[in-house]
N, CA, C, O and the ligand as a Tripos MOL2 file, in Angstrom:
@<TRIPOS>MOLECULE
protein
  257   255    65     0     0
PROTEIN
NO_CHARGES

@<TRIPOS>ATOM
      1 N           4.0150   23.2930  -37.1980 N.3       1 MET1
      2 CA          3.2820   22.1280  -36.6990 C.3       1 MET1
      3 C           2.2740   21.6630  -37.7520 C.2       1 MET1
      4 O           1.5160   22.4590  -38.3070 O.2       1 MET1
      5 N           2.2860   20.3610  -38.0100 N.am      2 ASP2
      6 CA          1.4360   19.7920  -39.0510 C.3       2 ASP2
      7 C           0.0950   19.3720  -38.4700 C.2       2 ASP2
      8 O          -0.0160   18.3370  -37.8130 O.2       2 ASP2
      9 N          -0.9120   20.1820  -38.7190 N.am      3 ILE3
     10 CA         -2.2490   19.8660  -38.1990 C.3       3 ILE3
     11 C          -3.2240   19.8220  -39.3560 C.2       3 ILE3
     12 O          -3.2840   20.7440  -40.1700 O.2       3 ILE3
     13 N          -3.9790   18.7570  -39.4210 N.am      4 ARG4
     14 CA         -4.8990   18.5690  -40.5450 C.3       4 ARG4
     15 C          -6.3350   18.4600  -40.0740 C.2       4 ARG4
     16 O          -6.6230   18.2760  -38.8910 O.2       4 ARG4
     17 N          -7.2190   18.5800  -41.0460 N.am      5 LEU5
     18 CA         -8.6430   18.4550  -40.7820 C.3       5 LEU5
     19 C          -8.9380   17.1150  -40.0930 C.2       5 LEU5
     20 O          -8.4060   16.0660  -40.4590 O.2       5 LEU5
     21 N          -9.7990   17.1980  -39.0940 N.am      6 HIS6
     22 CA        -10.2830   16.0130  -38.3560 C.3       6 HIS6
     23 C          -9.2370   15.3600  -37.4550 C.2       6 HIS6
     24 O          -9.4770   14.2930  -36.8900 O.2       6 HIS6
     25 N          -8.0810   16.0000  -37.3220 N.am      7 ASP7
     26 CA         -7.1550   15.5620  -36.2660 C.3       7 ASP7
     27 C          -7.8210   15.8060  -34.9160 C.2       7 ASP7
     28 O          -8.6570   16.6980  -34.7710 O.2       7 ASP7
     29 N          -7.4380   14.9990  -33.9340 N.am      8 ILE8
     30 CA         -7.8960   15.2180  -32.5670 C.3       8 ILE8
     31 C          -6.7390   15.8190  -31.7760 C.2       8 ILE8
     32 O          -5.6780   15.2090  -31.6410 O.2       8 ILE8
     33 N          -6.9590   17.0120  -31.2620 N.am      9 LEU9
     34 CA         -5.9210   17.6920  -30.4890 C.3       9 LEU9
     35 C          -6.1990   17.5070  -29.0040 C.2       9 LEU9
     36 O          -7.2980   17.7880  -28.5260 O.2       9 LEU9
     37 N          -5.2000   17.0360  -28.2870 N.am     10 THR10
     38 CA         -5.3150   16.9870  -26.8310 C.3      10 THR10
     39 C          -4.5970   18.2110  -26.2780 C.2      10 THR10
     40 O          -3.4000   18.3980  -26.4990 O.2      10 THR10
     41 N          -5.3440   19.0370  -25.5570 N.am     11 MET11
     42 CA         -4.8190   20.3040  -25.0610 C.3      11 MET11
     43 C          -4.3000   20.1790  -23.6330 C.2      11 MET11
     44 O          -4.7310   19.3220  -22.8610 O.2      11 MET11
     45 N          -3.3570   21.0670  -23.3110 N.am     12 LYS12
     46 CA         -2.8400   21.1170  -21.9390 C.3      12 LYS12
     47 C          -3.9260   21.6050  -20.9880 C.2      12 LYS12
     48 O          -4.1040   21.0770  -19.8910 O.2      12 LYS12
     49 N          -4.6470   22.6300  -21.4430 N.am     13 LYS13
     50 CA         -5.6970   23.2160  -20.5970 C.3      13 LYS13
     51 C          -7.0300   22.5610  -20.9270 C.2      13 LYS13
     52 O          -7.3760   22.4070  -22.0990 O.2      13 LYS13
     53 N          -7.7670   22.1810  -19.9170 N.am     14 ALA14
     54 CA         -9.0680   21.5480  -20.1360 C.3      14 ALA14
     55 C         -10.1420   22.5890  -20.4250 C.2      14 ALA14
     56 O         -10.0790   23.7120  -19.9250 O.2      14 ALA14
     57 N         -11.1310   22.2070  -21.2380 N.am     15 HIS15
     58 CA        -12.3350   23.0060  -21.4210 C.3      15 HIS15
     59 C         -13.1240   22.9550  -20.1110 C.2      15 HIS15
     60 O         -12.9810   21.9990  -19.3480 O.2      15 HIS15
     61 N         -13.9510   23.9610  -19.8390 N.am     16 PRO16
     62 CA        -14.7410   23.9220  -18.5970 C.3      16 PRO16
     63 C         -15.5650   22.6390  -18.4220 C.2      16 PRO16
     64 O         -15.9020   22.2830  -17.2930 O.2      16 PRO16
     65 N         -15.8900   21.9500  -19.4990 N.am     17 CYS17
     66 CA        -16.6570   20.7080  -19.3850 C.3      17 CYS17
     67 C         -15.7870   19.5400  -18.9140 C.2      17 CYS17
     68 O         -16.3030   18.4680  -18.5990 O.2      17 CYS17
     69 N         -14.4600   19.7480  -18.8660 N.am     18 GLY18
     70 CA        -13.5690   18.7150  -18.3480 C.3      18 GLY18
     71 C         -12.7970   17.9570  -19.4210 C.2      18 GLY18
     72 O         -11.8690   17.2120  -19.1060 O.2      18 GLY18
     73 N         -13.1740   18.1430  -20.6940 N.am     19 SER19
     74 CA        -12.4980   17.4330  -21.7820 C.3      19 SER19
     75 C         -11.2380   18.1760  -22.2340 C.2      19 SER19
     76 O         -11.1960   19.4060  -22.2340 O.2      19 SER19
     77 N         -10.2160   17.4100  -22.6190 N.am     20 HIS20
     78 CA         -8.9950   18.0040  -23.1700 C.3      20 HIS20
     79 C          -8.9360   17.8300  -24.6840 C.2      20 HIS20
     80 O          -8.0250   18.3500  -25.3280 O.2      20 HIS20
     81 N          -9.8830   17.1130  -25.2520 N.am     21 ASP21
     82 CA         -9.7940   16.7260  -26.6600 C.3      21 ASP21
     83 C         -10.6980   17.5590  -27.5640 C.2      21 ASP21
     84 O         -11.8690   17.7930  -27.2610 O.2      21 ASP21
     85 N         -10.1230   18.0000  -28.6820 N.am     22 TRP22
     86 CA        -10.8440   18.8250  -29.6480 C.3      22 TRP22
     87 C         -10.6420   18.2520  -31.0440 C.2      22 TRP22
     88 O          -9.5540   17.7910  -31.3890 O.2      22 TRP22
     89 N         -11.7180   18.2880  -31.8480 N.am     23 GLU23
     90 CA        -11.5910   17.8870  -33.2420 C.3      23 GLU23
     91 C         -11.3790   19.1230  -34.1040 C.2      23 GLU23
     92 O         -12.0190   20.1550  -33.8980 O.2      23 GLU23
     93 N         -10.4720   19.0080  -35.0750 N.am     24 VAL24
     94 CA        -10.1850   20.1270  -35.9700 C.3      24 VAL24
     95 C         -11.2130   20.1500  -37.1040 C.2      24 VAL24
     96 O         -11.3030   19.2020  -37.8840 O.2      24 VAL24
     97 N         -11.9810   21.2300  -37.1910 N.am     25 LEU25
     98 CA        -13.0080   21.3450  -38.2330 C.3      25 LEU25
     99 C         -12.5720   22.2620  -39.3660 C.2      25 LEU25
    100 O         -13.0990   22.1790  -40.4750 O.2      25 LEU25
    101 N         -11.6120   23.1350  -39.0900 N.am     26 ARG26
    102 CA        -11.0960   24.0160  -40.1460 C.3      26 ARG26
    103 C          -9.6790   24.4370  -39.7840 C.2      26 ARG26
    104 O          -9.3890   24.7450  -38.6270 O.2      26 ARG26
    105 N          -8.8020   24.4480  -40.7770 N.am     27 VAL27
    106 CA         -7.4440   24.9320  -40.5460 C.3      27 VAL27
    107 C          -7.1780   26.1300  -41.4460 C.2      27 VAL27
    108 O          -7.7910   26.2770  -42.5030 O.2      27 VAL27
    109 N          -6.2610   26.9760  -41.0140 N.am     28 GLY28
    110 CA         -5.9360   28.1890  -41.7450 C.3      28 GLY28
    111 C          -5.2380   29.1260  -40.7850 C.2      28 GLY28
    112 O          -4.4830   28.6800  -39.9210 O.2      28 GLY28
    113 N          -5.4780   30.4190  -40.9230 N.am     29 MET29
    114 CA         -4.9270   31.3830  -39.9650 C.3      29 MET29
    115 C          -5.4860   31.1000  -38.5770 C.2      29 MET29
    116 O          -4.7970   31.2270  -37.5650 O.2      29 MET29
    117 N          -6.7540   30.7130  -38.5620 N.am     30 ASP30
    118 CA         -7.4180   30.3190  -37.3230 C.3      30 ASP30
    119 C          -7.8790   28.8820  -37.4630 C.2      30 ASP30
    120 O          -8.1350   28.3940  -38.5640 O.2      30 ASP30
    121 N          -7.9790   28.2210  -36.3310 N.am     31 PHE31
    122 CA         -8.5540   26.8810  -36.2970 C.3      31 PHE31
    123 C          -9.9950   26.9690  -35.8350 C.2      31 PHE31
    124 O         -10.3250   27.7770  -34.9670 O.2      31 PHE31
    125 N         -10.8520   26.1470  -36.4070 N.am     32 ARG32
    126 CA        -12.1540   25.9120  -35.7960 C.3      32 ARG32
    127 C         -12.0860   24.5540  -35.1220 C.2      32 ARG32
    128 O         -11.8050   23.5400  -35.7610 O.2      32 ARG32
    129 N         -12.3450   24.5490  -33.8320 N.am     33 LEU33
    130 CA        -12.2210   23.3330  -33.0320 C.3      33 LEU33
    131 C         -13.5500   22.9970  -32.3730 C.2      33 LEU33
    132 O         -14.2910   23.8780  -31.9380 O.2      33 LEU33
    133 N         -13.8320   21.6970  -32.3100 N.am     34 LYS34
    134 CA        -15.0470   21.2340  -31.6500 C.3      34 LYS34
    135 C         -14.6540   20.3800  -30.4500 C.2      34 LYS34
    136 O         -13.9090   19.4080  -30.5780 O.2      34 LYS34
    137 N         -15.1600   20.7550  -29.3000 N.am     35 CYS35
    138 CA        -14.8670   20.0170  -28.0710 C.3      35 CYS35
    139 C         -15.5070   18.6350  -28.1420 C.2      35 CYS35
    140 O         -16.6820   18.5000  -28.4830 O.2      35 CYS35
    141 N         -14.7240   17.6130  -27.8170 N.am     36 ARG36
    142 CA        -15.2300   16.2390  -27.8580 C.3      36 ARG36
    143 C         -16.0480   15.9060  -26.6200 C.2      36 ARG36
    144 O         -16.7250   14.8800  -26.5630 O.2      36 ARG36
    145 N         -15.9750   16.7860  -25.6350 N.am     37 GLY37
    146 CA        -16.7520   16.5480  -24.4230 C.3      37 GLY37
    147 C         -18.1750   17.0460  -24.5690 C.2      37 GLY37
    148 O         -19.1260   16.2970  -24.3460 O.2      37 GLY37
    149 N         -18.3260   18.3210  -24.9460 N.am     38 CYS38
    150 CA        -19.6490   18.9500  -24.9280 C.3      38 CYS38
    151 C         -20.1100   19.4110  -26.3130 C.2      38 CYS38
    152 O         -21.2420   19.8710  -26.4600 O.2      38 CYS38
    153 N         -19.2460   19.2940  -27.3350 N.am     39 GLY39
    154 CA        -19.6580   19.6730  -28.6900 C.3      39 GLY39
    155 C         -19.5540   21.1550  -28.9940 C.2      39 GLY39
    156 O         -19.8910   21.5870  -30.0960 O.2      39 GLY39
    157 N         -19.0930   21.9380  -28.0320 N.am     40 HIS40
    158 CA        -18.9310   23.3780  -28.2180 C.3      40 HIS40
    159 C         -17.8770   23.6590  -29.2950 C.2      40 HIS40
    160 O         -16.8350   23.0040  -29.3330 O.2      40 HIS40
    161 N         -18.1520   24.6440  -30.1740 N.am     41 GLU41
    162 CA        -17.1980   24.9980  -31.2220 C.3      41 GLU41
    163 C         -16.5780   26.3550  -30.9600 C.2      41 GLU41
    164 O         -17.2580   27.2870  -30.5300 O.2      41 GLU41
    165 N         -15.2850   26.4630  -31.2220 N.am     42 ILE42
    166 CA        -14.6040   27.7450  -31.0470 C.3      42 ILE42
    167 C         -13.7250   28.0310  -32.2470 C.2      42 ILE42
    168 O         -13.3080   27.1170  -32.9580 O.2      42 ILE42
    169 N         -13.4420   29.3290  -32.4700 N.am     43 MET43
    170 CA        -12.4030   29.7400  -33.4050 C.3      43 MET43
    171 C         -11.2410   30.2140  -32.5460 C.2      43 MET43
    172 O         -11.4270   30.9750  -31.5960 O.2      43 MET43
    173 N         -10.0480   29.7610  -32.8840 N.am     44 VAL44
    174 CA         -8.8920   30.1660  -32.0940 C.3      44 VAL44
    175 C          -7.7100   30.4120  -33.0190 C.2      44 VAL44
    176 O          -7.5120   29.6980  -34.0020 O.2      44 VAL44
    177 N          -6.9310   31.4320  -32.6900 N.am     45 GLU45
    178 CA         -5.7460   31.7740  -33.4460 C.3      45 GLU45
    179 C          -4.8150   30.5700  -33.5050 C.2      45 GLU45
    180 O          -4.5860   29.9070  -32.4940 O.2      45 GLU45
    181 N          -4.2860   30.2920  -34.6740 N.am     46 ARG46
    182 CA         -3.4170   29.1260  -34.8540 C.3      46 ARG46
    183 C          -2.2550   29.1100  -33.8430 C.2      46 ARG46
    184 O          -1.9690   28.0860  -33.2220 O.2      46 ARG46
    185 N          -1.6120   30.2410  -33.7000 N.am     47 ARG47
    186 CA         -0.4520   30.3570  -32.8130 C.3      47 ARG47
    187 C          -0.8130   30.0020  -31.3620 C.2      47 ARG47
    188 O          -0.0900   29.2900  -30.6640 O.2      47 ARG47
    189 N          -1.9650   30.5340  -30.9500 N.am     48 LYS48
    190 CA         -2.4300   30.2800  -29.5740 C.3      48 LYS48
    191 C          -2.7650   28.8120  -29.3790 C.2      48 LYS48
    192 O          -2.4250   28.2230  -28.3530 O.2      48 LYS48
    193 N          -3.4270   28.2280  -30.3530 N.am     49 ALA49
    194 CA         -3.8220   26.8300  -30.2380 C.3      49 ALA49
    195 C          -2.5850   25.9370  -30.1720 C.2      49 ALA49
    196 O          -2.5240   25.0010  -29.3750 O.2      49 ALA49
    197 N          -1.5970   26.2370  -31.0220 N.am     50 GLU50
    198 CA         -0.4000   25.3970  -31.0740 C.3      50 GLU50
    199 C           0.3370   25.3760  -29.7460 C.2      50 GLU50
    200 O           0.8960   24.3550  -29.3470 O.2      50 GLU50
    201 N           0.3310   26.5130  -29.0700 N.am     51 LYS51
    202 CA          1.0010   26.6010  -27.7660 C.3      51 LYS51
    203 C           0.3520   25.6950  -26.7310 C.2      51 LYS51
    204 O           1.0010   25.2430  -25.7880 O.2      51 LYS51
    205 N          -0.9220   25.4380  -26.9190 N.am     52 ASN52
    206 CA         -1.7140   24.7050  -25.9160 C.3      52 ASN52
    207 C          -1.8100   23.1990  -26.2160 C.2      52 ASN52
    208 O          -2.3870   22.4420  -25.4360 O.2      52 ASN52
    209 N          -1.2430   22.7760  -27.3480 N.am     53 ILE53
    210 CA         -1.3880   21.3710  -27.7420 C.3      53 ILE53
    211 C          -0.4190   20.4700  -26.9780 C.2      53 ILE53
    212 O           0.7780   20.7470  -26.8900 O.2      53 ILE53
    213 N          -0.9650   19.3910  -26.4310 N.am     54 LYS54
    214 CA         -0.1260   18.4130  -25.7530 C.3      54 LYS54
    215 C           0.1810   17.2490  -26.6980 C.2      54 LYS54
    216 O           1.3180   16.7860  -26.7770 O.2      54 LYS54
    217 N          -0.8400   16.7870  -27.4090 N.am     55 SER55
    218 CA         -0.6060   15.7080  -28.3670 C.3      55 SER55
    219 C          -1.6400   15.7500  -29.4850 C.2      55 SER55
    220 O          -2.7020   16.3590  -29.3530 O.2      55 SER55
    221 N          -1.3040   15.0880  -30.5880 N.am     56 ILE56
    222 CA         -2.1700   15.0630  -31.7630 C.3      56 ILE56
    223 C          -2.4770   13.6120  -32.1200 C.2      56 ILE56
    224 O          -1.6020   12.7470  -32.0860 O.2      56 ILE56
    225 N          -3.7380   13.3670  -32.4630 N.am     57 GLU57
    226 CA         -4.1280   12.0340  -32.8650 C.3      57 GLU57
    227 C          -4.7340   12.1070  -34.2610 C.2      57 GLU57
    228 O          -5.5920   12.9470  -34.5310 O.2      57 GLU57
    229 N          -4.2800   11.2160  -35.1480 N.am     58 ARG58
    230 CA         -4.8190   11.1940  -36.5200 C.3      58 ARG58
    231 C          -5.2040    9.7680  -36.8820 C.2      58 ARG58
    232 O          -4.3850    8.8530  -36.7860 O.2      58 ARG58
    233 N          -6.4390    9.5830  -37.2950 N.am     59 GLU59
    234 CA         -6.9390    8.2640  -37.6610 C.3      59 GLU59
    235 C          -6.5960    7.2150  -36.6010 C.2      59 GLU59
    236 O          -6.1650    6.1040  -36.9080 O.2      59 GLU59
    237 N          -6.8020    7.6080  -35.3520 N.am     60 GLY60
    238 CA         -6.6340    6.6690  -34.2530 C.3      60 GLY60
    239 C          -5.2010    6.4570  -33.8010 C.2      60 GLY60
    240 O          -4.9390    5.6490  -32.9100 O.2      60 GLY60
    241 N          -4.2580    7.1920  -34.4200 N.am     61 GLN61
    242 CA         -2.8580    7.0290  -34.0320 C.3      61 GLN61
    243 C          -2.2900    8.3090  -33.4350 C.2      61 GLN61
    244 O          -2.4990    9.4070  -33.9510 O.2      61 GLN61
    245 N          -1.5690    8.1390  -32.3400 N.am     62 LYS62
    246 CA         -0.8960    9.2690  -31.6920 C.3      62 LYS62
    247 C           0.3090    9.6890  -32.5260 C.2      62 LYS62
    248 O           1.1420    8.8570  -32.8850 O.2      62 LYS62
    249 N           0.3980   10.9880  -32.8340 N.am     63 LEU63
    250 CA          1.5310   11.4820  -33.6130 C.3      63 LEU63
    251 C           2.6270   12.0320  -32.7220 C.2      63 LEU63
    252 O           3.8090   11.9300  -33.0490 O.2      63 LEU63
    253 N           2.2450   12.6040  -31.6170 N.am     64 CYS64
    254 CA          3.2450   13.1310  -30.6880 C.3      64 CYS64
    255 C           2.6580   13.2800  -29.3050 C.2      64 CYS64
    256 O           3.3510   13.7110  -28.3830 O.2      64 CYS64
    257 ZN        -16.3100   21.1440  -23.7070 Zn       65 ZN65
@<TRIPOS>BOND
     1     1     2 1
     2     2     3 1
     3     3     4 2
     4     3     5 am
     5     5     6 1
     6     6     7 1
     7     7     8 2
     8     7     9 am
     9     9    10 1
    10    10    11 1
    11    11    12 2
    12    11    13 am
    13    13    14 1
    14    14    15 1
    15    15    16 2
    16    15    17 am
    17    17    18 1
    18    18    19 1
    19    19    20 2
    20    19    21 am
    21    21    22 1
    22    22    23 1
    23    23    24 2
    24    23    25 am
    25    25    26 1
    26    26    27 1
    27    27    28 2
    28    27    29 am
    29    29    30 1
    30    30    31 1
    31    31    32 2
    32    31    33 am
    33    33    34 1
    34    34    35 1
    35    35    36 2
    36    35    37 am
    37    37    38 1
    38    38    39 1
    39    39    40 2
    40    39    41 am
    41    41    42 1
    42    42    43 1
    43    43    44 2
    44    43    45 am
    45    45    46 1
    46    46    47 1
    47    47    48 2
    48    47    49 am
    49    49    50 1
    50    50    51 1
    51    51    52 2
    52    51    53 am
    53    53    54 1
    54    54    55 1
    55    55    56 2
    56    55    57 am
    57    57    58 1
    58    58    59 1
    59    59    60 2
    60    59    61 am
    61    61    62 1
    62    62    63 1
    63    63    64 2
    64    63    65 am
    65    65    66 1
    66    66    67 1
    67    67    68 2
    68    67    69 am
    69    69    70 1
    70    70    71 1
    71    71    72 2
    72    71    73 am
    73    73    74 1
    74    74    75 1
    75    75    76 2
    76    75    77 am
    77    77    78 1
    78    78    79 1
    79    79    80 2
    80    79    81 am
    81    81    82 1
    82    82    83 1
    83    83    84 2
    84    83    85 am
    85    85    86 1
    86    86    87 1
    87    87    88 2
    88    87    89 am
    89    89    90 1
    90    90    91 1
    91    91    92 2
    92    91    93 am
    93    93    94 1
    94    94    95 1
    95    95    96 2
    96    95    97 am
    97    97    98 1
    98    98    99 1
    99    99   100 2
   100    99   101 am
   101   101   102 1
   102   102   103 1
   103   103   104 2
   104   103   105 am
   105   105   106 1
   106   106   107 1
   107   107   108 2
   108   107   109 am
   109   109   110 1
   110   110   111 1
   111   111   112 2
   112   111   113 am
   113   113   114 1
   114   114   115 1
   115   115   116 2
   116   115   117 am
   117   117   118 1
   118   118   119 1
   119   119   120 2
   120   119   121 am
   121   121   122 1
   122   122   123 1
   123   123   124 2
   124   123   125 am
   125   125   126 1
   126   126   127 1
   127   127   128 2
   128   127   129 am
   129   129   130 1
   130   130   131 1
   131   131   132 2
   132   131   133 am
   133   133   134 1
   134   134   135 1
   135   135   136 2
   136   135   137 am
   137   137   138 1
   138   138   139 1
   139   139   140 2
   140   139   141 am
   141   141   142 1
   142   142   143 1
   143   143   144 2
   144   143   145 am
   145   145   146 1
   146   146   147 1
   147   147   148 2
   148   147   149 am
   149   149   150 1
   150   150   151 1
   151   151   152 2
   152   151   153 am
   153   153   154 1
   154   154   155 1
   155   155   156 2
   156   155   157 am
   157   157   158 1
   158   158   159 1
   159   159   160 2
   160   159   161 am
   161   161   162 1
   162   162   163 1
   163   163   164 2
   164   163   165 am
   165   165   166 1
   166   166   167 1
   167   167   168 2
   168   167   169 am
   169   169   170 1
   170   170   171 1
   171   171   172 2
   172   171   173 am
   173   173   174 1
   174   174   175 1
   175   175   176 2
   176   175   177 am
   177   177   178 1
   178   178   179 1
   179   179   180 2
   180   179   181 am
   181   181   182 1
   182   182   183 1
   183   183   184 2
   184   183   185 am
   185   185   186 1
   186   186   187 1
   187   187   188 2
   188   187   189 am
   189   189   190 1
   190   190   191 1
   191   191   192 2
   192   191   193 am
   193   193   194 1
   194   194   195 1
   195   195   196 2
   196   195   197 am
   197   197   198 1
   198   198   199 1
   199   199   200 2
   200   199   201 am
   201   201   202 1
   202   202   203 1
   203   203   204 2
   204   203   205 am
   205   205   206 1
   206   206   207 1
   207   207   208 2
   208   207   209 am
   209   209   210 1
   210   210   211 1
   211   211   212 2
   212   211   213 am
   213   213   214 1
   214   214   215 1
   215   215   216 2
   216   215   217 am
   217   217   218 1
   218   218   219 1
   219   219   220 2
   220   219   221 am
   221   221   222 1
   222   222   223 1
   223   223   224 2
   224   223   225 am
   225   225   226 1
   226   226   227 1
   227   227   228 2
   228   227   229 am
   229   229   230 1
   230   230   231 1
   231   231   232 2
   232   231   233 am
   233   233   234 1
   234   234   235 1
   235   235   236 2
   236   235   237 am
   237   237   238 1
   238   238   239 1
   239   239   240 2
   240   239   241 am
   241   241   242 1
   242   242   243 1
   243   243   244 2
   244   243   245 am
   245   245   246 1
   246   246   247 1
   247   247   248 2
   248   247   249 am
   249   249   250 1
   250   250   251 1
   251   251   252 2
   252   251   253 am
   253   253   254 1
   254   254   255 1
   255   255   256 2
@<TRIPOS>SUBSTRUCTURE
     1 MET1         2 RESIDUE 1 A MET
     2 ASP2         6 RESIDUE 1 A ASP
     3 ILE3        10 RESIDUE 1 A ILE
     4 ARG4        14 RESIDUE 1 A ARG
     5 LEU5        18 RESIDUE 1 A LEU
     6 HIS6        22 RESIDUE 1 A HIS
     7 ASP7        26 RESIDUE 1 A ASP
     8 ILE8        30 RESIDUE 1 A ILE
     9 LEU9        34 RESIDUE 1 A LEU
    10 THR10       38 RESIDUE 1 A THR
    11 MET11       42 RESIDUE 1 A MET
    12 LYS12       46 RESIDUE 1 A LYS
    13 LYS13       50 RESIDUE 1 A LYS
    14 ALA14       54 RESIDUE 1 A ALA
    15 HIS15       58 RESIDUE 1 A HIS
    16 PRO16       62 RESIDUE 1 A PRO
    17 CYS17       66 RESIDUE 1 A CYS
    18 GLY18       70 RESIDUE 1 A GLY
    19 SER19       74 RESIDUE 1 A SER
    20 HIS20       78 RESIDUE 1 A HIS
    21 ASP21       82 RESIDUE 1 A ASP
    22 TRP22       86 RESIDUE 1 A TRP
    23 GLU23       90 RESIDUE 1 A GLU
    24 VAL24       94 RESIDUE 1 A VAL
    25 LEU25       98 RESIDUE 1 A LEU
    26 ARG26      102 RESIDUE 1 A ARG
    27 VAL27      106 RESIDUE 1 A VAL
    28 GLY28      110 RESIDUE 1 A GLY
    29 MET29      114 RESIDUE 1 A MET
    30 ASP30      118 RESIDUE 1 A ASP
    31 PHE31      122 RESIDUE 1 A PHE
    32 ARG32      126 RESIDUE 1 A ARG
    33 LEU33      130 RESIDUE 1 A LEU
    34 LYS34      134 RESIDUE 1 A LYS
    35 CYS35      138 RESIDUE 1 A CYS
    36 ARG36      142 RESIDUE 1 A ARG
    37 GLY37      146 RESIDUE 1 A GLY
    38 CYS38      150 RESIDUE 1 A CYS
    39 GLY39      154 RESIDUE 1 A GLY
    40 HIS40      158 RESIDUE 1 A HIS
    41 GLU41      162 RESIDUE 1 A GLU
    42 ILE42      166 RESIDUE 1 A ILE
    43 MET43      170 RESIDUE 1 A MET
    44 VAL44      174 RESIDUE 1 A VAL
    45 GLU45      178 RESIDUE 1 A GLU
    46 ARG46      182 RESIDUE 1 A ARG
    47 ARG47      186 RESIDUE 1 A ARG
    48 LYS48      190 RESIDUE 1 A LYS
    49 ALA49      194 RESIDUE 1 A ALA
    50 GLU50      198 RESIDUE 1 A GLU
    51 LYS51      202 RESIDUE 1 A LYS
    52 ASN52      206 RESIDUE 1 A ASN
    53 ILE53      210 RESIDUE 1 A ILE
    54 LYS54      214 RESIDUE 1 A LYS
    55 SER55      218 RESIDUE 1 A SER
    56 ILE56      222 RESIDUE 1 A ILE
    57 GLU57      226 RESIDUE 1 A GLU
    58 ARG58      230 RESIDUE 1 A ARG
    59 GLU59      234 RESIDUE 1 A GLU
    60 GLY60      238 RESIDUE 1 A GLY
    61 GLN61      242 RESIDUE 1 A GLN
    62 LYS62      246 RESIDUE 1 A LYS
    63 LEU63      250 RESIDUE 1 A LEU
    64 CYS64      254 RESIDUE 1 A CYS
    65 ZN65       257 GROUP 0 **** ****
């Protein structure tokens, strides 16, 4: 899966704040993601994050 810095990931599972959207702050073995709802940052295993992705947005355009 092609995920780049500053992509917006829409997840299947919502964050407790109610938002499904996360900004990618770091890519690698793990992703650093920032919740667009509450600003909370998490580190998550790439494999786990990919399983939870519903759609990806880059520069305002939906990729999938
Ligand atoms: Zn949140």
